[in-house]
N, C-alpha and C positions, 0 to 999 in steps of 0.2 A: 385304681391306677389310671391316671389320665394319659392321653396321647402326648400331651405336652411334657409330662414328667419322663416318659420313656424316651422322648427325643433328647431331653437334657441328659438322661442316663447314657445314651449312645454317644453324645458329644463329650461326655466326661472322659471317654477313652482317648479321643483325638479329634481335631478339627475335621469336619466331613462335609461333603457336598450333599445336596438333597437326595441325589441318586444313591449315594453310599448309605445314607440313613434308611432309605426305603428298602435297600437290599438287606439290611440287618433285620427288618421286619418280615422279610419274605423267605429267608433261608429255611431249610427243611425242619429244623428244630424250633423255629420261632413260635409255633403254636403252643409249645410246652412252657413258654415263658410269658409271651405277650398276651395270647388268647383273645385278640380283638382284631377287627378289620380297620385298616387305617385309611383306605381310599387314597386321596391325594394329600400328602403331608405338607405341600407347599403353602397352603393357607395357614397351617399351624406354625410353620417356620416364620412366615411374615408376621403373624401375631406375636410370637416370642420376640422377634426383632423389634417390633414397635413398642413392646412393653419393657424392653431393655434387658432381657435375659440372655440374648445372644447378639452377636454382630457378624456381619459378612466381611469376608476377605476375598478380594479379586486376585486370582492367580492365573499364570499362563501354563498350559500343559500342551506341549507339541504344537505350539502356535495357536492354540485355542484358549480363550478365557473361560475360566470356571469359577463359580462362587462357592467358597468354603464358609462354613459356619463355625463359630467358636463361642464358648461361654464367656459372659462378662462376670465381673465380681458378683453382681446381683444374681446371675444365673447359677454360679457355683453355690451361693448361699441357699437359693431356693432348692437346688438339687440335693444338697446335704441335709436341709431341713426335712425334705421328703423322705430321705433315707432313715431318719430318726423316728418317723411316724410308724406305729405298729401296722403291719400290712393287713389288708382285708383277707378273710378266708376265701379261697378261690371258688368261683362259680363254674360248675361243670355243665357244659352243653354237649351231650354226646348222643348223636342220633341213633347209633347202634344200640345203646343201652335202653333208649326209649322204645325202639322197635322190639327188642327182646322182652321188655316188661309188658308189652301189649300184644305179643304174638299169641295166637289162640289155636285150638285143636283142629280147626278147619283149614289151617294154613299148612302148606307143605314144608316140613322141616328141612328138606334138602335146600330150599331157597335160603333159609336162615343159615345153614352151614356154609353156603356160598358167600353170604355176607361176612361171616366170621373168617373164612379163608382169605377174602380180599383184605380185610382189616389186618390179618396176620402178615400178609405181604407188605402192606404199607408200614406197619409198625416195625417190621424187621428192617426195612429200608431206612427208616428214621434212626433206629437203634445203631445201625452200622455207621451212619453219619455222626451220631453223638459219641460213639466210641472212638472215632478217628479225630474228632474235633480238637481235643487238647494236644494232639501231636501231629497236626496236618502240616506244620512248618510255616504257616502264614497267619493264622488267627491269633488274636491277643486273648489269652485266658489267664486271669490272675489265680493266685493260690486259692483264694476263697471261691472264685468262680468254678474251680475244679470240684468243690463240694456240691455246688448246685448242679453241675453236669452229672456228677455221680448219682444224685437224686433222680435226674431225668433218665439215666441209664437203668437204674433199679426199677423205676416205674414202667418203663417199656418192657423190661425182662419179665416183670410180673404180669403185664398185659398179655404177652405171648403165652405164658404158662396158663393163664386163665382161659384164653382162646382154645388152647389145645384140650384142656379139661372139659370145656363146654362142648366142643365138637365130639369128644369121646362119649359124653353123657347123652347127647342127641343121637349119635349113631347106635348106641347100645340100649337106647330107651331106658336109661338109668338116671332120670332127672331127680333132683332132690325133692323131698316132700314140701309142698307149698302150704299155704294157710288160706282156707276158704270157709270161714264160720257161717257165712250167709248164703252159701251155694251160688256164688256169683258166676262161676265158670259155666254152669248149666244155663243160668239166666242169660248170660252174654251170648252163648251159642244159639239159644232159642230166639233171642231178639234178632241176631244176625240172619238166621235161616228164614224167619218170617219176613224180614225186610227184603230178601232177595227171592222170595217166592217159595220158600221151603226146600230149595235145592241144596242139600248138604254140601256136595261137591268139595273140591279143593281149589283154593285161590292160588294161582301161580304168581 
């Protein structure tokens, strides 16, 4: 999914300023949909305009001029052709999962629990936003859009449940059985301890 196509997608809702488009990319639930960093979108808008996919409309708002962008016929065609292309499977980049997968026995599990609690707080905040989104009185949400929001809601609810189960397992020392056919856990810990001078200790 390119930045250009997501800009066309936002403009399909209604003509928008660059600021309005940027706001769509930065609201609380945007990461569940867009999953990329946009930086400055203005060079992309300029490129789309130069290539004939959008055009600018000058409007006055409380005595100030603002530039609105709208799709051209070429822009609508490109956007709708993009809709017909089978979507790529999402790429997940989750720092918490990477940290959990590489956590080891010399680390303090209370630190990991604190990571999980912080994530639960953030996830709960986004979940509240997502649940209120279709009935906040000002956002445009289509009938099909409600289905995608329901997916986001279920995903966040599942994440909270997983966090709670993980914390409980850590606190009760009731972790699931792993798989270590080559004794890697012991090798990893021995390498780590040799590297730091044989001091087992706990990393905070």
